[in-house]
C-alpha positions as CSV (number, residue, x, y, z in Angstrom):
1,I,14.1,15.4,10.5
2,A,12.2,13.3,8.0
3,T,13.4,9.8,7.4
4,C,12.0,9.6,3.9
5,L,14.6,10.4,1.3
6,F,11.9,11.7,-1.2
7,R,10.6,14.2,1.4
8,R,14.2,15.3,2.3
9,V,15.0,16.0,-1.3
10,T,11.7,17.5,-2.5
11,G,10.2,18.9,0.7
12,I,6.9,17.2,0.1
13,P,5.7,13.8,1.4
14,C,6.0,10.8,-0.9
15,P,3.1,8.7,-2.2
16,G,3.7,6.2,0.7
17,C,3.7,8.9,3.4
18,G,1.8,7.8,6.5
19,F,1.8,4.1,5.4
20,S,3.7,2.8,8.4
21,R,1.6,4.7,10.8
22,A,-1.5,3.6,9.0
23,F,-0.5,-0.1,9.4
24,L,0.0,0.4,13.1
25,A,-3.4,2.0,13.3
26,L,-4.8,-0.9,11.4
27,L,-3.4,-3.3,13.9
28,R,-5.0,-1.3,16.7
29,G,-8.3,-1.2,14.9
30,D,-8.3,2.6,14.6
31,W,-10.1,2.9,11.3
32,G,-10.4,6.7,11.5
33,A,-6.6,7.0,11.8
34,V,-6.1,4.5,9.0
35,Q,-8.2,6.5,6.6
36,R,-6.5,9.8,7.6
37,L,-3.0,8.4,7.4
38,H,-3.2,6.3,4.2
39,P,-6.5,5.0,2.9
40,L,-4.8,2.3,0.8
41,A,-3.3,0.5,3.8
42,P,-6.2,-2.0,4.2
43,L,-6.1,-2.9,0.5
44,L,-2.4,-3.6,0.6
45,A,-2.7,-5.5,3.9
46,L,-5.2,-7.8,2.2
47,E,-3.0,-8.2,-0.8
48,W,0.0,-9.1,1.4
49,I,-2.0,-11.6,3.3
50,A,-3.1,-13.2,0.0
51,I,0.6,-13.3,-1.2
52,W,1.6,-15.0,2.1
53,V,-1.1,-17.6,1.7
54,I,-0.2,-18.3,-1.9
55,A,3.6,-18.5,-1.0
56,G,2.8,-20.8,1.9
57,A,0.8,-23.1,-0.3
58,W,3.5,-23.2,-2.9
59,A,6.1,-24.0,-0.2
60,I,4.1,-27.1,0.8
61,G,3.7,-28.1,-2.9
62,K,0.1,-26.9,-3.5
63,R,-0.6,-24.9,-6.6
64,F,-3.7,-22.6,-7.1
65,P,-5.2,-22.8,-10.5
66,V,-4.6,-19.2,-11.4
67,P,-4.3,-18.7,-15.2
68,Q,-1.7,-16.3,-16.4
69,T,-0.2,-15.6,-13.0
70,E,2.5,-13.3,-14.4
71,R,-0.1,-11.1,-16.2
72,L,-2.2,-11.0,-13.0
73,A,0.8,-9.8,-11.0
74,E,1.7,-7.2,-13.6
75,R,-1.8,-5.8,-13.6
76,L,-1.9,-5.8,-9.8
77,I,1.4,-3.9,-9.6
78,L,0.3,-1.3,-12.2
79,T,-3.1,-0.9,-10.6
80,N,-1.5,-0.3,-7.2
81,A,0.9,2.2,-8.7
82,A,-1.9,4.1,-10.4
83,L,-3.9,4.1,-7.2
84,F,-1.0,5.4,-5.2
85,L,-0.2,8.2,-7.7
86,L,-3.9,9.2,-8.0
87,L,-4.3,9.3,-4.2
88,W,-1.1,11.2,-3.7
89,G,-2.0,13.8,-6.4
90,G,-5.4,14.3,-4.8
91,R,-3.9,14.6,-1.3
92,L,-1.3,17.1,-2.6
93,Y,-4.0,19.1,-4.3
94,F,-6.3,19.2,-1.3
95,H,-3.5,19.5,1.3
96,T,-4.5,16.4,3.2
97,L,-1.2,14.6,3.3
98,P,-0.1,13.5,6.8
99,W,2.8,15.6,7.7
């Protein structure tokens, strides 16, 4: 039984399908599996590391000179959403989603 609510309701994998397994493959260094399961996993891993570094710096009182931080975050979120939807649509079309 699928644990993904989207897949249970629609019968097709969601845009994040394979993401958890892709991160585990990334930790193992299995780049072939990462690309097969979810090619955006390395990009999001780098983004999360950057967020952790920035949050850690803020926690100790350091501030990075990033102009218009809110706008940058908004663009990043919208770009990621667009990438997820484009990749998902392509994978649906070519039947390459990891079931």
